[in-house]
PAKE-204939 format. One record per residue: residue in three letters; residue number from 1; x, y, z of N, C-alpha, C, CB in turn. Coordinates in nm, 3 decimals, padded with zeros to 5 digits. Each point is the difference from the previous one (the first is absolute). Glycine has a CB too. Example, Ala and Ser with C-alpha at 12.3 -4.5 7.8 and 13.67 -1.06 7.14 Angstrom:
// residues 2
> residu / num / nX / nY / nZ / caX / caY / caZ / cX / cY / cZ / cbX / cbY / cbZ
> ALA / 1 / 01.319 / -00.569 / 00.780 / -00.089 / 00.119 / 00.000 / 00.090 / 00.120 / 00.000 / -00.189 / -00.117 / 00.125 $
> SER / 2 / 00.154 / 00.222 / -00.197 / 00.082 / 00.119 / 00.006 / -00.077 / 00.109 / 00.073 / 00.118 / -00.063 / -00.215 $
END
This chain:
// residues 88
> residu / num / nX / nY / nZ / caX / caY / caZ / cX / cY / cZ / cbX / cbY / cbZ
> MET / 1 / 00.086 / -00.115 / 00.002 / -00.091 / 00.114 / -00.002 / 00.095 / 00.128 / 00.004 / -00.202 / -00.134 / 00.123 $
> PRO / 2 / 00.183 / 00.214 / -00.228 / 00.086 / 00.122 / -00.008 / -00.042 / 00.109 / 00.111 / 00.030 / -00.046 / -00.259 $
> ILE / 3 / 00.077 / 00.109 / 00.300 / -00.025 / 00.104 / 00.106 / 00.055 / 00.135 / -00.060 / 00.021 / -00.174 / 00.205 $
> ARG / 4 / -00.095 / 00.279 / -00.199 / 00.044 / 00.131 / -00.038 / 00.022 / 00.082 / 00.132 / -00.128 / -00.013 / -00.230 $
> THR / 5 / 00.216 / 00.108 / 00.220 / 00.021 / 00.089 / 00.118 / -00.021 / 00.148 / -00.044 / 00.169 / -00.169 / 00.107 $
> ILE / 6 / -00.246 / 00.238 / -00.028 / -00.022 / 00.144 / -00.022 / 00.015 / 00.073 / 00.131 / -00.154 / -00.046 / -00.193 $
> THR / 7 / 00.182 / 00.176 / 00.184 / 00.009 / 00.087 / 00.113 / -00.118 / 00.092 / -00.005 / 00.250 / -00.013 / 00.008 $
> ILE / 8 / -00.316 / 00.017 / 00.104 / -00.120 / 00.094 / 00.014 / 00.016 / 00.070 / 00.132 / -00.161 / -00.147 / -00.138 $
> ASP / 9 / 00.165 / 00.283 / 00.133 / 00.014 / 00.081 / 00.121 / 00.121 / -00.043 / 00.083 / -00.248 / 00.034 / 00.002 $
> GLY / 10 / 00.359 / -00.069 / -00.071 / 00.121 / -00.033 / 00.066 / 00.008 / -00.141 / 00.058 / 00.012 / 00.236 / 00.047 $
> ALA / 11 / -00.118 / -00.314 / -00.064 / 00.002 / -00.136 / 00.048 / 00.010 / -00.097 / -00.119 / -00.136 / 00.067 / 00.204 $
> ARG / 12 / 00.214 / -00.168 / -00.182 / 00.020 / -00.107 / -00.107 / -00.108 / -00.102 / 00.014 / 00.250 / 00.031 / -00.004 $
> TRP / 13 / -00.320 / -00.058 / -00.108 / -00.106 / -00.101 / -00.004 / 00.033 / -00.109 / -00.101 / -00.168 / 00.174 / 00.067 $
> ASP / 14 / 00.158 / -00.295 / -00.030 / 00.009 / -00.113 / -00.095 / -00.141 / -00.028 / -00.050 / 00.205 / -00.102 / 00.117 $
> VAL / 15 / -00.217 / 00.092 / -00.247 / -00.135 / -00.024 / -00.062 / -00.001 / -00.138 / -00.069 / -00.035 / 00.253 / -00.038 $
> MET / 16 / -00.070 / -00.331 / 00.071 / -00.013 / -00.134 / -00.060 / -00.141 / -00.038 / -00.017 / 00.211 / -00.066 / 00.101 $
> SER / 17 / -00.238 / -00.031 / -00.186 / -00.132 / -00.053 / -00.013 / -00.037 / -00.075 / 00.122 / 00.026 / -00.012 / -00.242 $
> SER / 18 / -00.154 / 00.021 / 00.279 / -00.043 / -00.067 / 00.121 / -00.010 / -00.152 / -00.020 / -00.124 / 00.207 / 00.066 $
> GLY / 19 / 00.095 / -00.244 / -00.188 / -00.020 / -00.147 / -00.029 / -00.142 / -00.035 / 00.025 / 00.235 / -00.058 / 00.063 $
> ARG / 20 / -00.316 / 00.134 / -00.004 / -00.140 / -00.028 / 00.029 / -00.081 / 00.008 / -00.124 / 00.027 / 00.085 / 00.229 $
> VAL / 21 / -00.105 / -00.179 / -00.266 / -00.080 / -00.002 / -00.119 / -00.147 / 00.033 / 00.034 / 00.159 / -00.170 / -00.104 $
> THR / 22 / -00.214 / 00.264 / 00.036 / -00.149 / 00.035 / 00.019 / -00.072 / -00.059 / -00.103 / 00.041 / 00.208 / 00.103 $
> GLN / 23 / -00.174 / -00.188 / -00.099 / -00.087 / -00.058 / -00.106 / 00.022 / 00.067 / -00.132 / -00.169 / -00.056 / 00.169 $
> TYR / 24 / 00.242 / 00.170 / -00.174 / 00.026 / 00.072 / -00.122 / 00.127 / -00.052 / -00.068 / -00.116 / 00.201 / 00.097 $
> ASP / 25 / 00.183 / -00.301 / -00.039 / 00.115 / -00.063 / -00.053 / 00.106 / 00.089 / -00.068 / -00.150 / -00.186 / -00.024 $
> ARG / 26 / 00.133 / 00.218 / -00.103 / 00.102 / 00.075 / -00.069 / -00.046 / 00.146 / -00.025 / 00.081 / -00.217 / -00.110 $
> ASP / 27 / -00.193 / 00.257 / 00.162 / -00.050 / 00.135 / -00.013 / 00.035 / 00.088 / 00.118 / -00.182 / -00.090 / -00.137 $
> GLU / 28 / 00.226 / 00.035 / 00.247 / 00.031 / 00.068 / 00.124 / 00.107 / -00.065 / 00.077 / -00.225 / 00.075 / 00.004 $
> PHE / 29 / 00.328 / -00.004 / 00.027 / 00.116 / -00.054 / 00.077 / 00.013 / 00.079 / 00.131 / 00.123 / -00.070 / -00.217 $
> ALA / 30 / -00.059 / 00.008 / 00.315 / 00.032 / 00.073 / 00.124 / 00.149 / 00.009 / 00.016 / -00.211 / -00.076 / 00.108 $
> LEU / 31 / 00.250 / 00.193 / -00.057 / 00.143 / 00.018 / 00.034 / 00.020 / 00.022 / 00.144 / 00.040 / 00.093 / -00.219 $
> LEU / 32 / 00.073 / -00.131 / 00.276 / 00.043 / 00.023 / 00.134 / 00.107 / 00.097 / 00.003 / -00.066 / -00.220 / 00.063 $
> PHE / 33 / 00.062 / 00.325 / 00.016 / 00.104 / 00.098 / 00.024 / 00.051 / -00.038 / 00.142 / -00.106 / 00.193 / -00.153 $
> VAL / 34 / 00.238 / -00.223 / 00.161 / 00.056 / -00.041 / 00.129 / 00.125 / 00.087 / 00.038 / -00.085 / -00.239 / -00.043 $
> SER / 35 / 00.083 / 00.294 / 00.163 / 00.108 / 00.087 / 00.040 / 00.044 / -00.046 / 00.143 / -00.089 / 00.199 / -00.146 $
> GLY / 36 / 00.219 / -00.201 / 00.172 / 00.050 / -00.032 / 00.133 / 00.010 / -00.149 / 00.027 / -00.098 / 00.211 / 00.075 $
> ASP / 37 / 00.145 / -00.238 / 00.049 / 00.021 / -00.144 / 00.040 / -00.057 / -00.009 / 00.142 / 00.217 / -00.036 / -00.146 $
> GLY / 38 / -00.245 / -00.088 / 00.183 / -00.044 / -00.029 / 00.141 / -00.115 / 00.077 / 00.039 / 00.222 / -00.051 / 00.057 $
> ALA / 39 / -00.213 / 00.111 / 00.069 / -00.107 / 00.071 / 00.056 / -00.031 / 00.129 / -00.072 / 00.059 / -00.103 / 00.209 $
> GLU / 40 / 00.043 / 00.154 / -00.291 / -00.015 / 00.124 / -00.071 / -00.056 / -00.025 / -00.141 / 00.190 / 00.098 / 00.133 $
> ARG / 41 / -00.218 / -00.223 / -00.168 / -00.047 / -00.029 / -00.131 / -00.140 / 00.053 / -00.025 / 00.143 / -00.197 / 00.002 $
> ARG / 42 / -00.161 / 00.267 / -00.114 / -00.127 / 00.052 / -00.040 / -00.036 / -00.064 / -00.135 / 00.039 / 00.220 / 00.128 $
> VAL / 43 / -00.169 / -00.257 / -00.138 / -00.046 / -00.062 / -00.122 / -00.131 / 00.073 / -00.044 / 00.108 / -00.229 / 00.065 $
> ARG / 44 / -00.115 / 00.265 / -00.195 / -00.110 / 00.058 / -00.057 / -00.049 / -00.078 / -00.121 / 00.080 / 00.215 / 00.088 $
> THR / 45 / -00.201 / -00.215 / -00.132 / -00.044 / -00.076 / -00.115 / -00.087 / 00.091 / -00.091 / 00.007 / -00.219 / 00.137 $
> VAL / 46 / -00.006 / 00.180 / -00.264 / -00.088 / 00.071 / -00.094 / -00.033 / -00.103 / -00.112 / 00.105 / 00.239 / 00.053 $
> ARG / 47 / -00.227 / -00.221 / -00.110 / -00.036 / -00.076 / -00.123 / -00.004 / 00.095 / -00.118 / -00.133 / -00.167 / 00.134 $
> TYR / 48 / 00.167 / 00.115 / -00.250 / -00.002 / 00.079 / -00.117 / -00.036 / -00.085 / -00.127 / 00.171 / 00.154 / 00.111 $
> SER / 49 / -00.222 / -00.092 / -00.213 / -00.030 / -00.067 / -00.124 / 00.113 / 00.030 / -00.098 / -00.250 / 00.015 / 00.043 $
> PRO / 50 / 00.316 / -00.121 / -00.089 / 00.117 / 00.012 / -00.092 / -00.052 / 00.061 / -00.132 / 00.123 / -00.206 / 00.106 $
> GLN / 51 / -00.037 / 00.292 / -00.164 / -00.033 / 00.063 / -00.129 / 00.062 / -00.069 / -00.113 / -00.023 / 00.211 / 00.109 $
> GLY / 52 / 00.129 / -00.294 / -00.084 / 00.074 / -00.069 / -00.106 / -00.008 / -00.154 / 00.026 / 00.160 / 00.205 / -00.031 $
> ALA / 53 / -00.053 / -00.254 / 00.074 / 00.018 / -00.144 / 00.017 / -00.101 / -00.053 / 00.107 / 00.250 / 00.021 / -00.065 $
> ARG / 54 / -00.297 / -00.137 / 00.037 / -00.096 / -00.060 / 00.097 / 00.058 / -00.101 / 00.092 / -00.170 / 00.038 / -00.164 $
> SER / 55 / 00.310 / -00.030 / 00.176 / 00.070 / -00.091 / 00.088 / 00.045 / 00.093 / 00.123 / 00.084 / -00.169 / -00.200 $
> ARG / 56 / -00.093 / 00.117 / 00.320 / 00.031 / 00.075 / 00.116 / 00.147 / 00.054 / -00.007 / -00.170 / -00.142 / 00.130 $
> ASP / 57 / 00.262 / 00.061 / -00.155 / 00.139 / 00.041 / -00.003 / 00.033 / 00.099 / -00.112 / 00.052 / -00.218 / 00.100 $
> ARG / 58 / -00.105 / 00.194 / -00.222 / 00.021 / 00.089 / -00.111 / -00.068 / 00.130 / 00.022 / 00.022 / -00.190 / -00.148 $
> SER / 59 / -00.137 / 00.188 / 00.204 / -00.079 / 00.125 / 00.027 / 00.078 / 00.084 / 00.100 / -00.225 / -00.117 / -00.042 $
> LEU / 60 / 00.278 / 00.058 / 00.147 / 00.079 / 00.074 / 00.097 / 00.125 / 00.064 / -00.073 / -00.080 / -00.161 / 00.192 $
> ALA / 61 / 00.143 / 00.084 / -00.273 / 00.117 / 00.053 / -00.074 / -00.034 / 00.119 / -00.091 / 00.096 / -00.231 / 00.006 $
> GLU / 62 / -00.219 / 00.228 / -00.058 / -00.042 / 00.107 / -00.091 / -00.038 / 00.135 / 00.076 / -00.084 / -00.186 / -00.157 $
> LEU / 63 / 00.062 / 00.179 / 00.285 / -00.033 / 00.119 / 00.078 / 00.116 / 00.088 / 00.021 / -00.173 / -00.126 / 00.109 $
> SER / 64 / 00.164 / 00.256 / -00.137 / 00.103 / 00.097 / 00.024 / 00.006 / 00.030 / 00.149 / -00.030 / 00.097 / -00.232 $
> ASP / 65 / 00.137 / -00.033 / 00.276 / 00.006 / 00.044 / 00.142 / -00.115 / 00.095 / 00.027 / 00.251 / -00.027 / 00.006 $
> ALA / 66 / -00.282 / 00.114 / -00.099 / -00.112 / 00.099 / 00.023 / -00.135 / -00.075 / 00.018 / 00.123 / 00.177 / -00.141 $
> ASP / 67 / -00.142 / -00.289 / 00.066 / -00.121 / -00.085 / 00.011 / 00.001 / -00.064 / 00.143 / -00.002 / -00.051 / -00.259 $
> LEU / 68 / 00.114 / 00.007 / 00.303 / 00.004 / -00.064 / 00.131 / -00.026 / 00.097 / 00.109 / 00.157 / -00.163 / -00.086 $
> ALA / 69 / -00.101 / 00.284 / 00.071 / -00.024 / 00.107 / 00.105 / -00.151 / 00.033 / -00.002 / 00.241 / 00.102 / -00.028 $
> ARG / 70 / -00.303 / -00.098 / -00.085 / -00.150 / 00.028 / -00.007 / -00.076 / -00.109 / 00.066 / 00.025 / 00.123 / -00.212 $
> LEU / 71 / 00.017 / -00.245 / 00.190 / -00.071 / -00.113 / 00.057 / 00.025 / 00.003 / 00.156 / 00.026 / -00.141 / -00.223 $
> PHE / 72 / 00.099 / 00.174 / 00.262 / 00.027 / 00.008 / 00.147 / -00.099 / 00.098 / 00.060 / 00.249 / -00.052 / -00.028 $
> ALA / 73 / -00.267 / 00.159 / -00.032 / -00.091 / 00.107 / 00.055 / -00.141 / -00.050 / 00.030 / 00.131 / 00.167 / -00.130 $
> HIS / 74 / -00.167 / -00.273 / 00.055 / -00.138 / -00.060 / 00.016 / 00.005 / -00.130 / 00.076 / -00.070 / 00.106 / -00.214 $
> SER / 75 / 00.186 / -00.138 / 00.271 / 00.013 / -00.131 / 00.073 / -00.065 / 00.012 / 00.137 / 00.217 / -00.054 / -00.120 $
> GLN / 76 / -00.240 / -00.063 / 00.178 / -00.055 / -00.007 / 00.137 / 00.092 / -00.079 / 00.094 / -00.233 / 00.015 / -00.097 $
> GLU / 77 / 00.216 / 00.011 / 00.221 / 00.079 / -00.067 / 00.100 / -00.028 / -00.153 / 00.004 / 00.001 / 00.216 / 00.132 $
> SER / 78 / 00.099 / -00.293 / -00.089 / -00.015 / -00.146 / -00.012 / -00.110 / -00.053 / 00.091 / 00.242 / -00.015 / -00.058 $
> ALA / 79 / -00.274 / 00.091 / 00.168 / -00.105 / -00.053 / 00.092 / -00.132 / 00.003 / -00.062 / 00.125 / 00.075 / 00.191 $
> THR / 80 / -00.148 / -00.010 / -00.304 / -00.134 / 00.009 / -00.068 / 00.008 / -00.084 / -00.131 / -00.049 / 00.241 / 00.098 $
> SER / 81 / 00.146 / -00.320 / -00.122 / 00.013 / -00.072 / -00.124 / 00.017 / -00.148 / 00.005 / 00.091 / 00.200 / -00.074 $
> PRO / 82 / -00.175 / -00.276 / -00.005 / 00.019 / -00.144 / 00.003 / 00.135 / -00.039 / -00.069 / -00.255 / -00.031 / -00.001 $
> GLU / 83 / 00.307 / 00.107 / -00.085 / 00.131 / -00.035 / -00.061 / 00.111 / -00.010 / 00.099 / -00.073 / 00.111 / -00.201 $
> ALA / 84 / 00.063 / -00.028 / 00.309 / 00.102 / -00.002 / 00.104 / -00.046 / -00.076 / 00.127 / 00.085 / 00.219 / -00.091 $
> GLY / 85 / -00.190 / -00.291 / 00.075 / -00.044 / -00.079 / 00.117 / -00.064 / 00.072 / 00.113 / 00.174 / -00.141 / -00.060 $
> TYR / 86 / -00.210 / 00.268 / 00.036 / -00.056 / 00.084 / 00.106 / 00.097 / 00.018 / 00.116 / -00.226 / -00.078 / -00.066 $
> ARG / 87 / 00.358 / 00.061 / 00.040 / 00.100 / 00.022 / 00.105 / 00.038 / 00.145 / 00.022 / 00.082 / -00.221 / -00.053 $
> ARG / 88 / -00.056 / 00.256 / 00.166 / 00.052 / 00.137 / 00.034 / 00.155 / -00.003 / -00.008 / -00.203 / 00.050 / 00.157 $
END
């Protein structure tokens, strides 16, 4: 699974596909944004509709850093997301 890294507001975030499959299979994917380690680890999730490739990995590769920053702005905390197991 490919991992992209972006910096948002001075924090480094690793971005990866969540691997969770919804009923929309190739029309909607989920991304995890992960920052920090251990007790300081923060996880955010977002779902998006791919505009090009219908493969999770290829779709992530096609997203620009600006696209990822825009998706991050719409992401939600892990405690409210099934992709992150509702963990804090």
